C-alpha positions in Angstrom: 0.0 0.0 0.0 2.9 2.4 0.8 4.5 1.7 -2.6 1.2 2.3 -4.4 0.5 5.6 -2.5 4.1 6.8 -3.1 3.8 6.1 -6.8 0.5 8.1 -7.0 2.1 11.0 -5.1 5.2 10.9 -7.4 3.0 10.8 -10.5 1.0 13.8 -9.2 4.1 15.8 -8.5 5.6 14.9 -11.8 2.5 15.9 -13.8 2.2 19.1 -11.8 5.8 20.0 -12.4 5.5 19.3 -16.2 2.4 21.5 -16.3 4.0 24.4 -14.6 7.1 24.2 -16.7 5.3 24.5 -20.1 5.7 28.0 -21.5 2.5 30.0 -22.3 2.4 30.6 -26.0 1.3 34.1 -27.2 -1.0 34.0 -30.2 -0.4 36.7 -32.8 -3.6 38.6 -33.7 -3.7 40.3 -37.1 -6.3 42.9 -38.2 -6.6 44.0 -41.8 -8.2 47.5 -42.2 -9.1 50.1 -44.8 -8.6 53.8 -44.3 -11.3 55.8 -46.0 -10.4 59.6 -46.2 -13.6 61.6 -45.9 -12.2 65.2 -45.8 -9.6 67.6 -47.2 -7.5 67.1 -50.3 -7.3 63.3 -50.0 -11.1 62.9 -49.7 -12.3 59.8 -51.5 -9.0 57.9 -51.4 -8.7 54.6 -49.6 -5.6 52.9 -48.2 -5.0 49.4 -46.9 -3.2 48.3 -43.8 -2.7 45.7 -41.2 -1.6 45.5 -37.6 -0.4 42.5 -35.6 0.1 42.1 -31.8 0.4 39.2 -29.3 -2.8 38.5 -27.5 -1.0 38.0 -24.2 -0.4 41.7 -23.7 -4.1 42.7 -23.7 -6.0 42.2 -20.4 -9.5 42.8 -21.7 -10.3 45.2 -18.9 -10.2 49.0 -18.9 -7.9 51.1 -21.1 -4.5 50.1 -22.3 -1.8 50.9 -24.8 0.8 48.8 -26.6 3.7 49.7 -28.8 6.7 48.1 -30.5 8.1 47.0 -27.2 5.0 44.8 -26.7 5.3 43.3 -30.2 3.1 45.7 -32.2 3.7 45.5 -35.9 2.1 47.7 -38.5 1.9 47.8 -42.3 0.2 50.5 -44.2 0.1 51.0 -48.0 -0.2 54.8 -48.8 -0.2 55.7 -52.5 1.8 52.5 -53.3 4.4 53.2 -50.6 4.6 50.7 -47.8 5.1 51.9 -44.3 5.9 49.8 -41.2 6.1 50.6 -37.5 9.8 51.6 -38.1 8.6 54.5 -40.3 6.7 56.2 -37.5 8.4 59.5 -36.9 8.7 58.7 -33.1 9.8 55.0 -33.5 10.3 53.0 -31.2 7.9 54.8 -28.8 5.3 54.8 -31.5 3.1 53.6 -33.2 0.8 52.9 -30.3 -2.4 50.8 -30.3 -5.0 51.8 -27.7 -7.6 49.4 -26.3 -10.7 49.8 -24.3 -12.0 46.7 -22.5 -10.0 44.5 -24.9 -11.3 46.2 -28.1 -9.1 48.3 -30.4 -9.9 52.0 -29.9 -7.3 53.6 -32.2 -3.9 53.3 -33.8 -1.6 56.2 -33.4 0.7 56.0 -36.4 2.4 59.1 -37.7 4.7 59.4 -40.7 4.5 63.2 -41.5 7.0 65.8 -40.4 5.7 68.3 -37.9 3.6 67.9 -34.8 2.0 64.6 -34.0 -1.8 64.9 -34.2 -4.5 62.7 -32.9 -7.6 62.7 -35.1 
């Protein structure tokens, strides 16, 4: 009986240790989007883009922001020119992706010279 109980305890400890040692895998989330310009000199133009981030950095509660340090990657096609996160004028602090309760609120990605503006 002691041997059987000891084997059960050892099996339980071994399975617990294996479970705790397995790394948690982040799942990359990618969103494709279309920018539709509605005002000013570019009104009527559309541009394509995508952004990718790891799901493990989003809590799903309250407000939050992530940037390149958190694995944010961006890709925007603007008049045939491709721009990535490295093209943001304040890289690597920007671009930033803002969330509210786990949902994307806005992407702060700025490639123009001059002051950064939030639309």
